[in-house]
C-alpha positions, -999 to +999 in steps of 0.1 A: +272-112-382+242-088-380+218-117-385+233-136-356+231-107-333+194-103-339+186-140-332+206-144-299+185-121-277+154-139-289+168-173-280+178-161-246+144-147-239+126-179-249+150-200-228+145-178-197+107-176-202+105-214-206+125-221-174+103-196-155+071-212-168+083-247-158+091-236-122+058-217-120+038-247-134+054-271-109+044-249-080+008-243-093+003-280-099+016-289-065-006-264-048-036-275-069-030-311-061-029-304-023-059-282-024-080-306-045-070-336-025-078-319+009-111-306-005-120-340-018-112-357+015-133-331+033-163-337+010-159-375+015-158-369+052-190-348+052-209-374+031-195-403+052-206-386+084-242-384+072-241-421+060-225-432+093-252-414+113-279-432+093-262-465+098-258-460+135-295-449+138-305-480+119-285-503+142-299-487+173-334-492+159-327-529+153-313-534+189-340-512+206-367-533+190-356-564+211-339-547+241-370-547+264-381-583+254-360-603+279-371-580+307-407-586+299-401-624+297-383-623+331-415-615+350-435-643+333-447-668+359-441-697+336-403-690+337-403-684+375-422-716+383-400-737+360-368-724+377-383-733+411-392-768+398-365-776+372-371-814+374-408-815+363-407-827+327-442-817+319-436-782+330-404-780+310-420-794+279-448-768+282-423-740+286-403-752+255-434-749+234-442-715+250-407-702+243-410-715+207-442-695+203-427-664+218-396-668+195-418-671+164-440-641+172-410-618+181-390-629+151-359-637+171-333-663+164-334-682+197-350-678+231-339-699+261-339-701+299-308-709+321-307-716+358-283-699+382-255-723+372-257-715+335-275-747+325-301-743+298-334-760+310-357-748+283-352-734+248-372-724+217-351-747+195-359-778+217-368-797+184-336-788+165-308-813+158-286-795+183-309-778+209-296-756+237-314-777+263-289-793+286-260-771+275-241-748+299-233-712+288-220-699+321-188-689+303-206-663+283-202-627+296-239-619+291-247-647+317-223-633+342-236-597+338-272-609+341-264-628+373-252-595+387-287-582+381-280-561+350-291-564+313-264-584+296-254-576+260-231-596+239-222-604+203-206-637+193-208-668+172-231-695+186-211-724+201-239-747+190-252-732+158-219-714+147-242-685+136-236-649+144-260-633+168-265-606+193-276-617+228-298-599+254-299-615+288-319-605+319-322-620+354-353-639+364-361-631+401-383-644+428-386-615+453-349-603+453-334-637+446-320-643+411-333-678+401-318-678+365-314-659+333-336-656+302-318-650+269-329-640+235-306-641+204-313-620+174-300-625+139-285-593+125-273-607+091-301-587+074-282-556+084-254-565+060-279-574+033-298-541+036-266-520+034-245-543+012-252-525-020-236-492-009-204-480-025-189-475+009-180-503+034-196-503+068-179-521+098-190-528+133-163-538+159-165-551+194-145-534+223-114-554+212-116-541+177-127-573+160-150-568+130-180-590+134-205-571+112-195-557+078-209-551+043-176-566+029-177-603+038-139-607+032-133-583+061-153-603+086-136-614+119-105-593+111-093-565+133-088-528+126-059-527+150-032-550+163-046-572+191-028-575+223-018-611+232-040-610+264-070-598+245-065-625+218-062-651+245-094-638+262-114-640+230-103-675+223-111-686+259-147-672+256-151-690+223-166-657+210-152-662+174-142-699+170-118-706+141-115-669+133-081-657+120-082-623+138-057-608+113-052-571+111-072-555+082-057-520+081-033-497+098-036-460+103-015-439+080-027-405+090-049-390+118-068-358+111-081-332+136-115-333+119-123-367+133-113-390+104-084-411+096-065-422+065-060-460+066-044-485+043-064-517+038-047-550+034-074-566+012-063-598-005-088-591-034-070-558-042-035-562-057-024-527-049-031-514-014-052-482-015-059-455+011-094-454+026-110-426+046-123-440+079-149-424+101-159-439+135-186-436+161-192-453+194-224-471+204-217-471+241-250-489+250-240-519+229-203-516+234-197-514+197-177-491+174-192-483+141-170-474+112-173-464+075-145-468+051-145-450+017-120-456-010-101-424-019-095-435-055-122-411-068-105-382-050-071-392-066-088-394-100-103-360-095-068-347-085-054-361-117-082-347-138-078-312-122-041-313-127-045-322-164-070-294-168-048-269-149-017-280-168-035-277-201-046-241-192-011-232-182+004-247-213-022-229-235-015-196-217+022-200-222+017-209-259-005-178-264+022-157-247+049-172-270+027-165-300+022-129-290+059-124-285+066-142-318+041-119-334+059-088-321+092-101-335+075-109-368+059-074-370+092-058-366+108-081-391+079-075-415+081-037-411+118-039-421+110-062-450+080-041-461+102-009-464+128-028-484+101-043-505+084-010-511+115+005-526+121-026-548+084-025-559+087+011-568+116+003-591+098-027-605+066-007-610+083+017-633+095-011-654+062-029-653+042+001-665+061+001-698+056-037-702+019-035-692+012-011-719+027-034-745+010-065-730-024-048-728-025-043-765-016-080-770-042-091-745-069-070-761-064-088-794-063-122-776-095-115-757-114-107-789-102-140-804-113-158-772-148-142-773-152-153-809-140-188-801-164-191-771-194-181-794-183-207-819-181-234-792-215-225-778-230-228-813-213-261-818-226-274-785-262-264-794-258-282-827-244-313-808-274-313-785-298-310-814-280-338-832-280-360-802-318-356-797-323-363-834-301-394-831-322-406-801-353-401-822-337-418-852-329-447-829-365-450-820-375-450-856-349-477-863-363-498-836-398-493-849-386-502-884-370-534-872-403-543-855-425-534-884-428-569-897-439-581-863-463-552-860-477-559-894-483-595-884-499-583-852-523-561-871-530-586-900-544-612-876-571-589-861-579-576-896-585-612-909-605-620-878-626-588-882-635-598-919-644-633-907-666-620-879-683-594-903-692-622-928-705-644-901-725-615-886-741-607-920-752-643-925-766-645-889-786-613-896-800-628-928-811-658-909-826-638-880-801-651-854-796-618-837-777-631-806-750-647-827-748-616-848-745-594-817-717-616-803-697-613-836-701-575-835-687-575-799-657-595-810-651-570-838-652-542-813-626-558-790-603-565-819-606-529-830-597-517-795-567-539-795-554-525-828-560-490-815-539-497-783-510-509-805-512-477-825-514-455-795-483-472-779-463-468-811-473-432-815-463-423-780-430-441-783-421-423-816-429-389-802-400-366-793-395-358-756-386-326-738-363-345-714-379-331-682-376-353-651-406-363-629-419-392-609-424-422-631-441-455-619-417-483-629-445-508-635-461-486-662-428-480-680-420-517-682-455-526-694-452-499-721-419-513-733-433-549-733-464-537-753-441-523-780-420-554-782-450-578-778-450-589-816-413-597-815-417-615-781-446-637-795-428-643-828-397-658-810-417-674-782-397-657-754-406-660-718-403-628-697-405-628-659-410-594-642-402-588-605-408-553-590-402-550-552-422-532-540-450-532-566-455-494-563-418-486-569-412-452-586-382-434-600-371-399-609-368-400-647-384-391-680-411-415-690-405-417-727-367-418-725-367-445-698-392-465-720-367-462-749-339-475-726-360-505-717-370-511-753-333-511-763-323-535-736-352-559-740-349-558-778-312-568-775-322-596-751-348-609-775-322-610-803-298-627-779-321-657-772-335-659-808-332-695-821-321-710-788-338-739-770-341-719-737-355-684-744-360-666-712-356-630-700-357-618-664-364-582-653-357-575-616-364-541-599-356-533-563-344-505-539-309-502-527-306-474-501-318-442-520-313-458-555-334-481-577-317-510-595-332-525-626-315-556-641-323-572-675-309-608-677-312-631-708-304-668-712-284-661-744-248-668-752-236-636-735-209-611-746-174-622-754-148-608-730-129-591-759-160-571-768-168-558-733-146-526-735-165-515-766-202-523-760-211-487-751-192-472-780-213-457-808-217-479-840-201-510-823-223-541-829-220-578-831-253-583-848-257-593-885-258-567-911-292-550-912-301-560-877-287-529-859-266-498-861-246-502-829-263-472-813-287-488-788-263-491-758-245-458-766-278-439-766-290-458-735-258-448-717-262-412-727-300-411-717-293-426-683-264-401-676-288-372-684-313-387-658-285-389-631-284-427-636-260-453-649-258-486-668-232-513-663-226-548-676-227-575-648-206-606-653-225-639-647-213-674-637-238-690-660-244-684-698-263-651-706-259-614-704-270-591-676-272-553-677-279-533-645-295-498-645-292-475-616-317-445-611-327-421-584-356-432-562-386-409-564-391-389-532 
């Protein structure tokens, strides 16, 4: 009952604090979301305003470049004379070429001249498939405005070319009489191309809200508001946008006092409708409205990220609070347990003191025995190390003993040749043939050097080693082992192929011990191919990461599967009596382990045996 009473208040506290934390977190996350979202929209609005100003300035610059051109052309005498004499073919042909030249120089799309009835009498595209000459454009608003004596402006799709263009029209006068209208058409497609790589979408609408210029081609000839039936009928009658759907692109979801709107775009390429921030500005001189639409998805992502961070901080703070409270409860509990334990330990301590005295005497005796045993083991290990070194040296001597017959044969041949050369040299001297005698003496010197090299190699091989590790060139070690085994290799006519990649490959090892390893392996390989028709041994050396791999492969009968588990055991051998003690591979394995290396038997698909040595690469 007492235990239950102590736990209930703690449970009630944690339940109350958890509920309070949940309510507080919901409020903080809601407030953070609202603040971050509003702040993100304000930043988008500030950036969008700057971009919109740049775009409007750019558009104004494009239009102002051509605005004064029709007024300059209107005072040209060629245009005035042609309007006064519209039936003179030579004059019209000359004017066509003149307008073509003006059009090319000014980089406009088209330049043409209409009479007071709207009939085109000369045009820069007079050589095109569908020239303007002979066509009546009196229905165009720019013609009507020019005939009233004002500068006409208009954007529309060409009824002849079906290409978008902005038109400037100006009246051609004689005194105060308006004889006709000169019109230039400029191509503003390059505006979309120049601004099309922006992450925002730019739109230009006419007074009816029809999008005729946009960096998003899918939005072209749609409206940003619902068209009135009368306005739609008027647009169709003026043939301003032939075959255009005039569907509504977006609708306003929220207006803000700061001059921007939140709109939802009905884009067929986007499965889910998303909110866009829309900023607008009027170009009163052109009668346009310029808009910029920015997707609010980055703002919503930032809101999500801020909420995750805020929620994480709140959760971490709450967990730290719980840990602190839990620690307080634990400290109180530990204090109670500590006092209880102290009393129990005091009673146990009194009992232990008695037992410790008794056990101390026993441990003292045991410790003396352990010290004596440790000394004995250290002495035994020293003897084992000495015995192992002696065994390695004995193995060398055994190898030399087995090769003694071959070495004797290797020395007897030079000795017999020396005696023969000496006898010949004496006879040549008696006959006075000094050159022949000198040649025989040189041959004797070379044979003596060869015998000395054999003796030096055997002497170095038989010497005991300290076991120290240093950088060893692999090429020299292999050559030394082959020199020792050369009599046996010649006797049995064995072919040995050596491959070292790269040639200067070096290992971290002991020179004499590594040479003994190779002598053991190559000697076993020579015995394995003895008496066979194909007597070949292959020695490969290469790098593998930071290790060096050496493989010794023979063309012998291989090792039977039943013997593989025992080949590295001391005194295990499959050779005939007197040919080996079964220590070669065991000693080889021990030597390589001491040099941080390893040896393993590699199974082959063809007859023969393959041993692989792994050593550290020299740094």
